[in-house]
Each structure stands twice: as structure tokens, then as C-alpha cells.
N, C-alpha and C positions, 0 to 999 in steps of 0.2 A: 420428429416422429409423425408418420402419416395419420390422416384422420381416421382411417379404418382401424389402425393399431390402437389409437387413443380410445376409440369407442370400445374396442375389445377389452382393453385393460380396465376401463371404467366398469364395464359389464362384469368382468371377473372380480373386481374389487367389491362390487355389490353382492356378487355371489358368495365371496369368501366371508362377507359380514352377515350372511343369512337373510338377505333381502328376498322378497317374494318374486316369483317368476314374472308376474306382470310388471313389477318395477324394473326388473332386469330388461325386459323387452322394450320398455320405454326409452332406455338409454342405449340400447344395442342397435346400431344402425348398419353394421356390416353384415351382409347376408350371403357372402360367398360360401361355397361348400367347404373350402379349405379352412376358413375361420370357424365355421360351424363345427367342423371336425375337431379343431383345436379346443374349442369351448367344451365340447362334450368330453374330451379326454381330460381336460383340467378339472371339470366337475367331478369326474370319477376319482381322480387323484386326491382332490380336496376332501371328498367324502371319506376316503380311506384314511387320510391324514387326521380329519376331525374326530374320527372314532377313537383315536389314541391320544390326542393332545387336549389337555384341559387348560394349561397355563402357558403363555408365551412370554419369555423373559426378554425384555428390551433394556435392561439396566446398563448394558455395555455400549449403548448407542452413543455416537458423537453428535455434537450440536454446534450450531452457530458458525460454520465456515462452509465454503462452496462445495467441497468434496465430501461433506459429511454423509450425504444421502448414498453415495457410492460405497463409502466405508461401511455404513450400516447395512447395505445389501450384502456385503461380504460377511458381516457378522451374522446376519439372519441365515445366510446359506450355510455357514459353518455350524449353526445350531439346528438346521433342518426346518426352520419356521416357514412353512409354505405360504400362509396368509400374509405374513410380513413381507415375503418376497414380492407378492403381487402388489401390496400396498406401496412398497418403496419404488417399484418400477412405475407405478401409476404417478408417483411424485417426481419422476424424471431420472431415477437411477439407471445407469447404463448396465445392462445385463452382461456385457463383456468388459466391464471396467477392470483396469489393472492398477488401481490406486495402491500405493505402497510398493509397487514394483516386485511383488512376490508371486501373486497368483490371481486368477479370476474367481468370481463367485462360484462358478461351476466346479473349479478345482477344490474349493473349500467344501462344497456339498459332497463331492465324490470322496474326498479324504475322510470325511466324517461318516461315510457309509449311509447317507440320507438319500435313498433312492427317489422318494417322492419329491423332495426339494430339487434334486438334479433334473427330474423329468419336467417339473414346472419351469425351471430355467431354460431347458432345451425348447420347450413349447413356446416360451416367450422370446426365443431368438438367440439363446446362448450358443456360441460356436463349440461344437464337440471337438474341434482341433485347436483350441486356444492353447497357448504355451505358458508355463510358469517360469520362474527365474532360472530353472535348470533345463528349460526346453522340454519339460515333461508335458505331454497332453493329458487330459482327464482320463483317457483310456489307459495310458501307461500307469497313472496313479492307481487306477482301479485294479490293474493287473498286479501291481506290487502288493496291494492289500488282499489279493486272492479273493476278490469279490465277484463271483460268477454273475450274479444278477445285475450288478452295476455294469460289468463289461458288456453283457448282452444288451442292456438298455442303450448304452452309448453306441454300440454297433448299429442297432436298429435306427438310431437317429443320425446315422451317417458318419460316424467316426472313421477316420482314415487308418486302416490297419497297417499301413507302411510308414506312418509318420514317426520319425525317430527323435530321440532326445539329444542332449549336448554331446554324448559319446557316440552318436550314430546308431544307438540301440533301439530297435523297434519293439512293440509289445511282445512279439514272439521271442525275442532275445531274453526279455525279463522273465517270462514264464519258464523258459528253458533254464535260466540261471538259478531260479528259485525252486525248481522242481515241482511246479504247479501243473500236473499232468492234465487235469480236466480243463484248465484254462487254455493250455496249449492246444488241446484237441478242439475246443470251441473256436479258437482263433483260426485254426486250419479249416474247420467246417465252414466258417463264414468267408473264407477266401484269403486269409493272410498268406503272403508269399513265404514259402519255406526256404527259398534261396535268396536271402537278403543279408547284406554284410554291414557291420558297424565300421567305425573309423579305422580299426586295426585289421579289418578284413575278416573278422570272426562271423560265422554264420550261426544261427540257432543250433544247428547240428553240432558244430564244434563245441559250443558252450555246454550242451547237454552231455556230450562225450567227456569233456574235461571235468564236469561236475559229477559224472558217474550216474546219471539218471537213465536207466535202460528203457523204461517205458516211454519216456519222451523221445529218446533216440529212435526207438522203433516206430513210433507214430510219425516222426519227421521223415524217416526213410520211406515209409509207405506213402507219404504225401509228396514224394518226389525230390527230397533233399539230396544233393549230389555228394556222395561219400568221398569224392576225389577233389573237391574244391579246396584250395589252399588259401591261407591268409597272406598278409603282405610280406611275411618272412618265409613263406613256403611251407608252413606247417599244415598238415592234413589232419582230419579227425583220427585216422589210423595212428599217426605219430603221437597224438595226444593220449590215445588209449595205451599205446606202448610205453609212453613216459610214465603213466600211472600204474603200469603193470596189470592192467585190467583185461584179463583173457576173455571174459564173457563179452565185453565190448568189442574186443578184437574179432571174435567169432561173428558177432552181429554185423560188423562192418564188412568183413570179408564175404559173408553170405549175400551182402547187398552190392557187391561189385567193387569194393575198395581195391586200389592198386597197391599191392604189397611192396613194390620196389620204388615207389616215387620218393624223390629226395627233396629236402628243403634248400633254401638259399645258402646254407652253410655246408651243404654236401652230405648231410646226414639222412639216412633212411630210417624206417621204423625200427629195424634191428639195432642200429647204432644208437638210436634214442633210448631204447630199452636197456641196452648195455650201459650207456652213460649213467643212467639212474639206478643201476644195480637191480633191475627187476627180473629176477631169475625165471619166474613162471612165464613172463611174457617172452623172454628170450627163447625158452624151450618151445613155446607155442609157435613163434615165428620161424624157428629153424625147422620145425616139423611140417610147416605149411609152405615153405619156400625153398627153392633149390638152386638159386643162382645169385647168392648174395655177393660173391666175389666177381661177378661179371657185369657190374653196374657201370655203364659208360659215363654217367653223370656224377656218381658218388666219389667223394674225395678221400674216403677213409676205408681202410681195412677194418672190419668189425673187431678183429683181435687186437689191433693197435689201440682201438678205443678202450678195450678192456684193460690193456696195460696202462694206458695214460691215466685212467681213472681208478686204478688200483683194485680191480675186481679179478683177483687171481682165480677164484672159483669159476667165474664165467670164462676165463681164458682156457681152462682145462676142458670146459664143456664145449667150447668152440672147436678145440682140437679134435674132439670126438666126431665132429661133423666135417672135418677136413679143412677148417679155417684156422690158419696159423698166422702169428704176427710176422710182418715183413719189415724190411728196411734194416739199416745198420744203427747200432747204438752210437750216439755222438753227444758230446757235451755242448748242447745247443743253447743253453740259457746262461746268461751272465747276471749274477746277482750282487749288487753292491749293498753292504750292510754297515751300519754305524750304531753306536750305543755306548753303554758303559757297564763296568763291573764294580761291585762293592763288596767288601767284607769288613770284619771288625778292624778298625784303625787304619784302613787303607782303601783306595779306590783307583780305578783305571778308566781311561777313555779308550774305546775299541773301534777298530775299523777292519773290514774284511772284503775280499773279492772271492766269489765262488763260481765255479763252473758246474752246471747241473745237467744231468741226463734226464729229460722229462719222463721217459717211460720207466726207467729204473727208480726214479725218485731218489737218486743218489748222485754224488759228485765229489769234487775236491775243493778245498778252501784254503786260502792263505790270508794272513792278517797280522795285526799287531795290536798289543795292549800296552798303554804307557801312561805314566803319571807326569803331566807337563809341569807341575809345580812341586818344588822340593817339600817333602813331608817329613815331619819329625817322627822318627821311629827308634825303637829300642833293640839293641843287640845284647844277647845274653852270653857273657864270657864264661862265668862259672855260676855255681848256685848262689853265690853272694856278690858277684861282680857283674854290673850291667853298664852299658854305654848307650848314650843317646846321641843320634846324629840326624842331620837333614840330608835327604838325597832323593833322587828320582830313579824309577825302575822302568825298563822296557822289556817286553816279551814279544818276540816274533815267532810265528808258528805256521805250520802247514799240516793238513790232515785230510781225512775223508769223512763224509757224512751220509746219513741215510734217513729218509723221511718215512713215517708210517701214518697213513691217513686215518684220522679219527672221524671226520664228518666232512661232507661236501654238499653245499646247498645248491638249489636250482639256479641261483644267481651267480654261480661260479666262485663263491666264497669257500675257502678250505680251512679246516682246522687239522693240524698235524702234530705228531710227536717227532722230534728231530734228535737223533743221537750223533755225536761227533767224537772222533778220536784224533788228536793232533799231537805232533811232536814239536816242541818249541825250544828256543834258546833264550835264557833269561840273563840280562846284563844290567848294570847299575852305573849311575854317575859316581864320581868321587864323593866321599863324605865331605860335607861343607866345611871348608877350612883345613882340609887335609889332602894328602896324596894317596889315600887308601880308599878301597871300596870293597864291597862284599864279593864273594866268590861268584864267578859267572859259570853257568852250567846248563846242560841240556835237561829237559823235563818232558814228561808225558802229561797231556792235559785232556782228560775225558770230560764230556759235558752231556747234559740231557736238558732238553727244553721243549716248550710248546710254542707253535707258530700259527698265527692267523694270517691269511693272505687272500687278496682278491685282485684279479687282473695283475697290474704291475706293482702293487704296493703290498707290504706286509709288516707285521709287528711280531715280536717274539719276547719270551721271558724264559729264564732257565737257571740251572746251577752248573758250575764248573769246579773242577778240582785243580788247584794250582798252589804248590808249596813254595814258601819263601823262607829266608833265614831269619826273619824278624820275630821278635818276642811278642806273643799274644796276637799275632796276625793270623787269623784262621785260614786254613787252606781251602775252605769251602766258600766260593764266590757266587753271589747272586748277580745275574746279568739281565739287562733290559735294553731293547734296541728296535730299530726299524730297518726295512730293506726296500730296495727298488730293483725290480726285475727288468732288465734292459730289453730282452727279447724273448719271445715265445715262438719257436719255429713250428711246434705242433699246435695248431689252433684248438682252442677249447670253446666249442660252441655252446651258447646258453640254451637252457630249456625253454619250454613254452609256458608263458604266464598269461592269464586273462584277468583283466581288471574288473572288479565287481562294480556295478553301476549305481553309485549314490544311494546305497541302502542304509547308511548310518542315519 
């Protein structure tokens, strides 16, 4: 520590303890204008602080090890104790220490909302751009706390308005994500760049659109934010508004020059994005404001095909009114392998199936077999008073058609569907153990109803089937449970846009 700074801190220590001005001048040897300005400012801050503080709690202080003075400075800062901050710095505490690997004293003062303590630390040399364990600057912490006075203080002391956290998010990203309009306006007023991206390519404008904050979106656009900037996956603010079904945001972006027909890396434009999420109002808005949706050189998808793929029949009819119809031929483009089991009272089967599915119709054909690999003891009823008991196995081979009805589809491409199946089967049995006889073999009709959850290539299902058998007290109603693997999806299903919220827990 230089001689001038030592003299300054000793002077301030005497000042904080209420020493006379003559005594202060006796020990104060630094006479530069800069130091004089710092002293005057600290005197003003201390006067304000001393008007409200009667008791200073030091019960949490650490003792008897080398780093204790730095830890105590962090404690004093977290409690806003200005006089203690000066005293501890005079004893050698590092105003920028990172003891404990969590945060600096300035971070603690800012987090507690202690403006006077924060300013004292800044005047004593605390860096306004120091980082905590999550790479948050004090300015980012102040923004998260919606503390306008603290934000302005840090900016006046030179805080970097572009310094980002561990996610690449700058202070303006956080104000946009949290909906703090006055903070966003202040940051822009002091020169925060409106066109800055986090690690995923999201700009503050994208975040405010995604979160639905119209006032922040408006002020960002007026500050020069580009409505046609895309993230690393090609999503634009317009696509995010379309995905949310937000027609007011769509109008705001279009009036600011947003490109209506731009596509992302999956080949989806704003209209396809709105259709994918079933946002009827947004679809109507885009259709009324655009006239060349089928002439996209870069787009991979016919909007009507998207409506068919995601099961939005109402939107399909709407698109037809605007001259957009589904194209292509129907084809069984997906192969689904299924395995599982069926169980009823006194009997159970292992099941396997192969299905061919038409993705747009959500329907297809299926073939499979249900069998009991181990001989099971079953009862046959001959007459009202005569019963036989045998060990045997049963196999049912079947083929049929199925149809899916979508219940829910999330933005992460997870689907929940009701599946109905109607199959024709042939039931045959092994010989009764120890005999050359066996039950009658016959054709049967097997209806079933189930619920299926799927995501990408994998799925699981549960349901009920009706299958009659000749055995006594074996119920014809079977409960089934299984899983499936989808080998191919010829019609791509592009994911929606998600934005990660930055360490707000």
C-alpha cells in the first residue's frame, strides 16, 4: 500500500472515530486534488451513515488467523458498516479480496442494498467489475435486485455495462428477463449496448419478446436493437413472438422492420412456428400480413404439412382458406418396434410388435404376437360340475390398424396421445401337458385402447385390450404395459425456442 493511501486511510479512520479536524490534518499528508475529493466524498457519506447508525455489530468477526481481517471486511460490507470498513482496510484488509471463493466485499454490500457501504468501498479502490463465483459483477447483482440507486452508483464509478456473467448475459439481458423497465431504460441511457448476445446468441430484445415485456421491447427497438438478429439456432424475435401467439408483439416487431419470411436453421419461418404451437391468433395475423408463404426458397416446410404433422386440424382448414394446402403423398415412413407385456386374472403374456406409421395421418398398420413362454396351470370348464386342470402355453399372432389422437405436445417435442387399435388375430395353444389334446384354435378380434408418451425415438404406453380365451376365470380384459423405439422419422419435428433463465434461484 503506497504512503499516500496509508495516510488517506489513517485520516479517514480518525474521521470515522470523530477526531477533530486539526488532529486529522496532523496525520493527513496527501495533498493531491484527487485524494482531497475522495476525502470530501467519504466525509459526506459517513455523515449520512452516522445519522442513522447507533450500534455496530461485530460479533460475527473471525480472529487469530491470517485471513481473518479480509473475512471481517466481507462481514462488515454485508452489514453495511461503513466505519468498520474503513477501520479494517486501515488494518490491511484487501478491499478486493475473494476469501472463501464466493464474492468480494463490494458484492456483499450491493447484495444487501447498502449504498453507503458500497460507495465507501468504491472510493477505497474496490473494482466495480469484480466477479463472484457465478461471474456476476456487482452491477449484475444490483440489476437482479432491481436497485436503481445502486445501479446508478456503480455506473458512475465506472462499472462496465457490457461485462457478462457465466452465461454470457450482460446487465441489460437481466433487466429484460426480469421485466425491470426503468433499469433497462437507465442502462440504455448510460450507453449499454442494445445489440449484445449471450452464449446462446440471445439478445436483450429476444429475451424481452420471449418474456412478453412490451415496454422493454419498445425501448430496446427505439435504442437501435435489430429485430432481425437471430440466435445460434436461427430463431428471430418474430419467431419467438409467433411461438407465444403474441399478436401485439408481432405488430410491434413488424412496425420496426422485422423480416416476416426469415427462416431458422430447421427451415421454419414465423408462420410454421406459430402453427407448430397451435397459436391460432398468431397464424391469422401472419396470414393477413404476408402473401408469399409458399414461395420461400430457404423454407423446408409447407405450413399446411406442419399443421397436419402436429395435429392442428382447425389450422389446416384455415390455411386452405388462404390457398395453402398440404402437399406430398401419404407414406408409411416410420417403423416402430414395441415390446412389453399383458396381464389379466390368472394369465399373462409377453408381447412384441412392429408398426408402420404415417406421420401426418397419425395412423398405420401393426403386426405382432403375444405369447406365454412358460407352461401355466389353467382350468377348463367341461360342465357346471366338471372341471379339468392342465398346464399349457398360448400364442396369439395378430395384425391390425391403429390411430393416434394427440392429447398434448410440449415445446421439447414430448407427446401424449390416445391410441386406438383394432386387430384380427389367430389364437393357438400347445398340447396339454402329458396329453395329445389341446384347446380349440380360432380367429379372434382384438380391440384395444391405450395412452402413449413419446419423445424423439423413445416411447412408453399403457392400455387395455379385449382378448377372449377358453379358460375358466381368465378375464377377457387385459392390461398392457410396454415401451417402443421409433427407428426413423422422415418428417423432421423441429424443437421450439427455449431461453434459460440466468441463476435467479
